[in-house]
C-alpha positions in Angstrom: 75.4 128.3 65.6 75.1 127.0 62.2 78.9 127.3 61.8 78.9 125.0 65.2 76.8 122.3 63.6 78.9 122.1 60.7 81.7 121.7 62.4 80.0 119.0 64.6 79.4 117.1 61.2 83.1 117.3 59.5 84.2 116.0 63.3 82.2 112.9 62.9 82.7 112.4 59.0 86.6 112.3 60.5 85.8 109.9 63.1 84.1 107.7 60.6 86.9 108.0 58.7 89.5 107.2 61.2 87.6 104.0 62.3 87.6 103.0 59.0 91.6 102.9 58.9 91.6 101.5 62.2 92.6 98.1 60.7 95.4 99.6 59.4 96.6 101.2 62.2 95.5 99.7 65.2 97.9 98.0 67.6 98.1 94.3 68.5 95.0 92.9 69.8 95.0 90.8 72.5 92.6 88.2 74.4 90.7 88.6 77.8 94.2 87.2 79.6 96.2 90.0 77.9 98.0 87.7 75.5 98.6 89.3 72.0 96.3 87.7 69.2 97.4 87.8 65.4 95.2 90.4 63.2 93.7 86.7 61.7 92.7 85.7 64.9 90.8 88.8 66.0 88.9 88.8 62.6 88.2 85.1 63.3 86.7 86.4 66.7 84.3 88.9 65.3 80.5 88.1 65.7 79.3 86.6 62.2 78.1 88.5 59.6 74.3 88.1 60.3 75.3 90.0 63.8 76.5 93.3 62.5 73.0 94.9 62.1 71.8 96.9 64.6 69.0 95.8 66.3 65.9 97.9 65.2 65.0 99.2 69.0 68.6 100.0 69.6 68.6 102.2 66.3 65.1 103.7 67.4 67.0 104.8 70.6 70.0 106.4 68.9 67.4 108.3 66.4 65.6 109.3 69.6 68.9 110.6 71.1 69.5 113.2 68.4 66.5 115.2 69.5 67.8 115.9 72.9 70.1 118.0 74.6 74.0 117.0 73.8 75.2 116.0 77.6 71.8 113.8 78.0 72.4 112.0 73.7 76.4 111.3 74.9 75.1 109.7 78.1 72.3 107.2 76.3 75.1 106.4 73.9 77.5 105.5 75.9 74.5 103.2 77.7 74.0 101.3 74.8 77.7 100.9 73.9 78.6 99.5 77.1 75.5 96.9 76.8 75.3 93.9 75.1 72.9 95.3 72.9 75.2 96.4 70.4 77.8 93.2 69.3 79.9 94.7 67.0 83.1 96.4 68.3 83.6 99.0 65.0 79.4 100.1 66.0 80.6 100.2 70.0 83.3 102.8 68.8 81.0 104.4 66.3 78.8 105.0 69.1 81.4 106.0 72.1 83.1 108.2 69.4 80.0 110.1 68.6 79.2 110.5 72.4 82.6 112.4 73.1 82.0 114.8 70.1 78.7 115.3 71.6 79.6 115.7 75.0 81.7 119.1 73.7 78.2 120.9 73.7 77.2 120.0 77.3 76.2 123.1 79.6 78.7 122.0 82.3 82.0 122.0 81.0 83.4 120.7 84.4 82.4 118.8 87.3 82.3 120.7 90.9 82.2 119.3 94.7 81.8 121.6 97.3 85.1 123.9 98.0 82.8 125.2 101.3 80.6 123.8 103.6 77.0 124.3 102.2 73.2 123.3 103.3 71.8 121.0 101.0 68.5 122.7 100.7 70.2 125.4 98.7 71.1 125.8 95.2 75.0 125.3 95.6 73.9 122.1 97.3 71.0 121.3 94.8 74.0 121.7 92.0 76.1 119.5 94.0 73.9 116.7 93.9 73.2 117.2 90.3 76.9 116.9 89.7 76.9 113.1 90.8 75.1 112.2 87.4 78.5 113.2 85.9 76.9 114.7 82.9 79.5 117.2 82.2 81.8 117.6 79.3 85.0 116.5 81.3 83.1 113.3 82.7 81.5 112.3 80.0 84.3 112.6 77.8 86.7 110.8 80.1 84.2 107.7 80.1 84.1 107.8 76.6 87.9 107.1 76.7 87.7 104.4 79.3 85.1 102.6 76.9 86.9 103.3 73.6 89.9 101.8 75.8 88.2 98.2 76.0 87.8 98.2 72.2 91.3 100.1 70.3 94.2 102.1 72.0 94.8 103.9 68.8 91.0 105.3 69.2 91.4 105.7 72.9 94.2 107.8 72.5 92.8 109.8 69.7 90.1 110.8 71.6 91.5 111.7 75.0 94.5 114.1 73.1 91.2 116.2 72.1 90.1 116.5 75.7 90.3 120.0 77.1 91.4 121.0 80.6 90.3 124.8 80.8 90.8 125.5 84.6 90.3 129.6 85.6 91.3 129.8 89.3 88.5 130.4 91.7 87.8 133.2 94.4 86.7 132.5 97.8 83.3 134.1 96.4 82.9 130.5 94.5 81.2 127.9 96.6 82.0 125.0 94.1 85.5 124.0 93.3 86.5 121.0 90.2 86.2 118.0 90.8 89.3 116.0 88.3 89.0 112.5 89.8 87.6 111.0 86.8 90.1 112.7 84.3 93.0 111.4 86.0 91.9 108.0 86.8 90.9 107.6 82.7 94.5 109.1 82.2 96.4 106.7 84.6 94.2 103.5 82.9 95.4 104.9 79.4 99.1 105.3 80.9 99.0 101.2 81.5 96.7 99.7 79.1 97.1 102.5 76.0 100.6 101.7 74.6 102.0 99.1 72.9 105.5 97.6 74.3 107.4 99.2 71.4 105.8 102.7 72.0 106.5 102.3 75.8 110.6 101.8 75.3 110.0 104.8 73.0 109.2 106.8 75.9 105.3 107.9 74.4 103.3 107.2 77.3 105.6 109.2 79.4 105.7 112.0 76.9 101.5 112.1 77.2 101.8 111.7 81.2 104.0 114.9 81.5 101.6 116.8 79.2 98.9 116.5 82.0 101.2 117.0 85.2 102.9 119.9 84.3 101.8 123.6 84.0 99.3 123.2 87.2 96.8 125.7 86.9 94.5 124.4 90.0 94.9 123.1 92.9 92.3 120.5 92.3 94.8 119.1 90.3 97.5 118.1 93.1 95.6 115.5 94.8 94.4 113.5 91.8 98.1 113.8 90.4 99.7 112.5 93.5 97.0 109.1 93.4 98.2 108.9 89.7 102.1 108.9 90.4 101.3 106.9 93.3 99.9 103.9 91.4 100.9 104.6 87.7 103.0 101.6 86.1 106.1 103.2 85.1 110.2 102.1 85.3 111.9 103.9 87.9 113.6 106.1 85.9 110.1 107.5 84.1 108.7 107.6 87.4 111.6 110.0 88.7 111.2 112.2 85.4 107.2 112.3 85.9 107.9 113.1 89.7 110.3 115.6 89.2 108.3 117.5 86.8 105.1 117.3 88.9 107.4 118.8 91.9 108.5 121.5 89.4 105.4 122.6 88.3 103.8 122.3 92.3 106.4 124.9 93.4 104.3 127.5 91.6 101.4 127.0 91.9 99.9 130.1 93.6 96.2 131.6 93.9 92.9 129.9 93.0 92.2 130.3 96.6 88.6 128.4 96.4 90.3 124.9 95.1 93.1 125.4 97.4 90.7 125.4 100.6 88.8 122.4 99.3 91.9 120.3 98.6 92.7 121.1 102.5 89.0 120.1 103.1 89.1 117.0 101.1 92.3 115.6 102.2 94.1 116.1 99.0 97.2 116.9 100.9 96.9 113.1 102.5 97.7 111.9 98.9 101.5 113.5 98.9 102.5 111.8 102.2 101.1 108.7 100.4 102.9 109.6 96.9 106.5 110.2 99.2 105.7 107.0 100.5 105.3 104.8 97.4 108.4 106.7 95.7 110.2 105.0 99.2 109.2 101.5 98.5 109.8 101.8 94.6 113.2 103.1 95.5 112.6 106.6 93.9 114.5 109.6 96.1 112.3 112.3 97.6 114.5 114.3 99.2 115.0 117.1 96.7 111.2 116.9 96.7 110.2 117.2 100.0 111.3 120.9 100.3 109.5 122.0 97.3 106.2 120.4 98.9 106.5 122.2 102.4 107.0 125.5 100.2 103.7 124.8 98.3 101.7 124.1 101.2 103.4 127.6 103.3 103.3 129.7 100.2 99.8 129.4 99.5 98.6 129.8 103.2 100.8 132.9 103.2 98.3 134.1 100.3 95.5 135.1 101.9 94.0 131.4 101.3 89.5 131.4 102.4 88.4 132.0 105.9 86.6 128.2 105.8 90.4 126.5 106.2 90.6 127.2 109.5 87.4 125.0 110.3 87.6 122.4 108.2 89.6 120.6 108.4 92.5 122.2 110.6 90.0 123.3 113.3 92.8 125.8 114.2 92.3 129.4 115.3 95.3 131.0 112.9 97.1 130.4 109.7 100.0 129.1 111.5 98.2 126.9 113.4 96.4 125.6 110.4 100.2 124.8 108.8 101.0 123.0 111.9 98.0 121.1 111.4 98.8 120.1 107.6 102.7 119.4 108.5 101.8 117.2 111.1 99.0 115.4 109.1 101.6 115.0 106.3 104.1 113.3 108.9 101.5 111.2 110.6 100.7 110.2 106.7 104.4 109.1 106.2 103.9 106.1 108.8 107.4 104.3 109.0 108.8 106.7 106.6 108.2 109.3 109.4 111.9 109.8 110.6 113.4 110.0 106.9 110.9 112.5 105.5 108.9 114.6 108.1 108.7 117.8 107.0 110.4 120.2 109.2 108.0 122.3 112.2 106.1 125.1 110.9 107.4 128.6 113.1 104.9 131.4 113.6 107.3 133.9 111.8 106.7 132.1 108.6 103.2 132.7 108.1 101.6 135.9 107.3 98.2 135.8 109.5 96.0 137.0 106.8 92.6 135.4 105.4 90.2 136.4 102.7 87.0 137.0 104.4 85.1 136.8 101.0 82.1 134.2 100.8 79.9 132.8 98.6 76.6 133.9 98.5 74.0 131.8 100.2 70.6 131.3 98.8 68.6 128.9 100.9 65.2 127.3 99.5 61.9 127.1 101.0 62.7 131.2 102.4 59.4 132.4 101.0 55.7 132.2 103.2 54.0 130.4 100.8 56.8 127.4 100.6 57.5 127.4 104.5 54.0 126.7 104.7 53.8 123.8 102.4 57.1 122.1 103.8 55.1 122.2 107.3 52.4 120.8 105.8 54.2 117.6 104.2 56.3 117.3 108.0 52.9 116.9 109.5 51.8 114.4 107.0 55.5 112.5 107.6 55.4 113.3 111.9 52.1 114.0 112.8 51.5 117.6 114.5 53.3 116.9 117.4 56.4 116.3 115.1 58.0 113.9 117.5 58.7 110.8 115.5 57.7 109.1 111.8 54.1 108.0 111.4 53.6 104.7 110.8 52.2 103.1 107.8 49.2 102.0 110.0 48.6 105.8 111.2 48.8 106.9 107.4 45.9 104.4 106.6 43.4 106.2 108.4 40.0 108.4 107.0 41.7 111.4 109.0 45.3 111.1 107.6 44.0 110.8 104.1 41.5 113.9 104.9 45.1 115.5 105.2 46.5 114.5 102.4 43.9 115.4 100.0 43.7 119.0 101.1 47.4 119.3 101.1 47.5 118.0 97.5 44.9 120.2 96.4 46.6 123.3 98.3 49.7 122.1 96.6 49.1 121.3 93.2 47.2 124.7 92.6 50.7 126.5 94.2 52.0 128.7 91.1 55.6 130.7 91.3 53.9 134.2 91.5 56.4 135.4 94.2 59.2 132.9 93.7 62.2 132.7 91.5 61.8 129.8 88.9 64.8 127.9 90.2 63.4 128.1 94.2 60.1 127.0 92.8 61.0 124.3 91.0 63.4 122.6 93.4 61.0 123.3 96.1 57.9 121.9 94.5 60.2 119.0 93.1 61.2 118.1 96.8 57.2 118.2 97.9 56.2 115.6 94.8 59.1 113.6 96.2 58.2 113.5 99.5 54.1 113.0 98.6 55.3 110.0 96.7 57.2 108.4 99.4 54.6 109.1 102.0 51.3 107.6 99.8 50.7 104.0 99.7 51.0 101.9 96.2 47.6 102.5 94.7 45.6 104.9 92.2 46.5 107.7 95.0 50.4 107.4 94.4 50.1 107.1 90.5 47.7 109.7 90.2 50.8 112.1 92.1 53.4 110.3 90.0 51.5 111.1 86.8 51.1 114.9 88.2 54.7 115.0 88.9 55.9 113.7 85.2 53.6 116.1 84.2 55.5 119.0 86.3 58.9 117.6 85.1 57.9 117.4 81.2 56.5 121.2 81.2 59.1 122.7 82.9 61.2 125.4 81.3 63.9 124.9 84.2 65.4 122.2 82.1 66.8 124.6 79.8 68.5 126.8 81.6 70.1 124.3 84.2 69.8 120.8 82.5 71.5 118.4 85.1 70.0 119.7 88.2 66.1 119.2 86.2 67.7 115.6 85.2 68.7 114.9 88.8 65.2 115.3 90.1 64.0 112.8 87.2 66.7 110.7 87.7 66.1 110.3 91.3 62.5 109.2 91.1 63.9 106.7 88.3 66.6 105.2 90.8 63.9 105.1 93.2 62.2 102.8 91.2 65.1 100.7 90.2 66.0 100.4 94.0 62.8 99.8 95.7 61.3 97.6 92.9 58.1 99.2 93.1 54.6 97.1 91.7 54.1 99.8 89.9 57.5 100.4 87.9 55.9 99.7 84.5 53.6 102.2 85.1 55.4 104.6 86.1 58.0 103.9 82.9 55.0 103.8 80.7 54.2 107.7 82.1 57.8 108.6 81.1 57.2 107.3 77.5 54.3 108.8 76.9 55.3 112.5 78.2 55.6 114.5 75.3 59.0 115.6 77.2 61.6 114.0 74.1 64.4 113.6 77.3 61.9 112.0 79.4 60.7 109.5 76.8 64.3 108.5 75.3 65.1 107.7 79.2 61.9 106.0 79.6 63.0 103.3 76.7 66.5 103.5 77.2 65.5 102.2 81.1 63.3 99.3 79.1 66.1 98.2 77.3 69.4 98.5 79.1 68.4 98.7 82.6 70.7 100.9 85.4 72.1 100.0 88.5 69.4 98.5 90.7 72.0 99.3 93.9 72.2 102.7 93.6 70.4 106.0 92.7 72.7 106.9 89.9 
């Protein structure tokens, strides 16, 4: 552990040195219109020397970030760097660089998405929700690169080339597949905006692009790469080289069954048809890669894919039927190009009808007697005993309803995880807290429930082993406060700020200084 922190310090020192050398190695700066400006003009556009000092409230948040887990610290530093609270480009770059290196130690290395249908009230469904926060290593580092790109091409590329894309094959027993969309979007922006004209002519950006579109390890890469090649700004010659490299690598991609099933489910193969259409429009021949695309699809269908492939989205009774479905779908997405580039139909003799029946373990919440009882209790508070329709605000403003609420709260807040796994208990109690806050009118009783919820979050050991799942519950409440504009917003933020939990305290102060979006939860 000591060695790890020494290495982190060394990396930050090196990053600081590189920033100090930026003036000697930076590319020609440009103004907002994209016109190149001289180094002298760029210097004149820097803030006056009196503005270079970091605001005390910003520095306080930077200091607080040092006391929280790395993904939360990295996210906070990036929010500050993206805000108008920090005006000096060199300081923004320093915050971005520090965030990038902090993200290396994030608990979750890669973002995931469902690889099979799953219930929302399950462990896998809960984790899927939490990944929306983009607090995994790769998402945070991709975001840092994009932030750096607005300030320095050199720095953005230096950071990006340090990202790691380690993709272990996933079997059908895994419920979640990789989600690499943000990473390849960042690569596309870097290819388009991260090189000088001289470097483009030298083939530097094609060199970078090929590094990340060859040697494929996961089917989760296929859709994002196809989309990238559809939109990337390359000459016809460079694009032809890149597409051929991608196709050659695609021909050897096998296994990784859960990712293949997820790619089929999310329409990633449609991106291949879109790529063919786009290449045709740009005058790039695709005749040579069509057979590779067909063989890629069929070879992985022959390789005993996960059984869910037949239900989502193929809706077929056999693998040969699924193969025909995907080929037909590919041809449909070719549009006007279907006559020139349609894939040949699939014969039954081309497919071996073998499926992998391995299933992810399913763990649904609210399965213990006590949790079921409490869930039923809050449903009655929401819908009444007959549970025919949602109770109106008037229905919930009666003496009898408030008596029911008081009785439920007494039972609920005394509930302890005696016969409940810790993961289950945290999620179930958080869900019921959220429901109570939604049902209870603004006022002292709602404030008391929120304070109880804040106390529950702040002293919960769940956050140590399951950081983003824990943070998701806090962030849902924070996002609800933003969107609804609750009268008690300031009071609730103050509850978080006064919490003994350093993460809640940091994000309460961050919310006041750099408010998050009011049009979405995350």
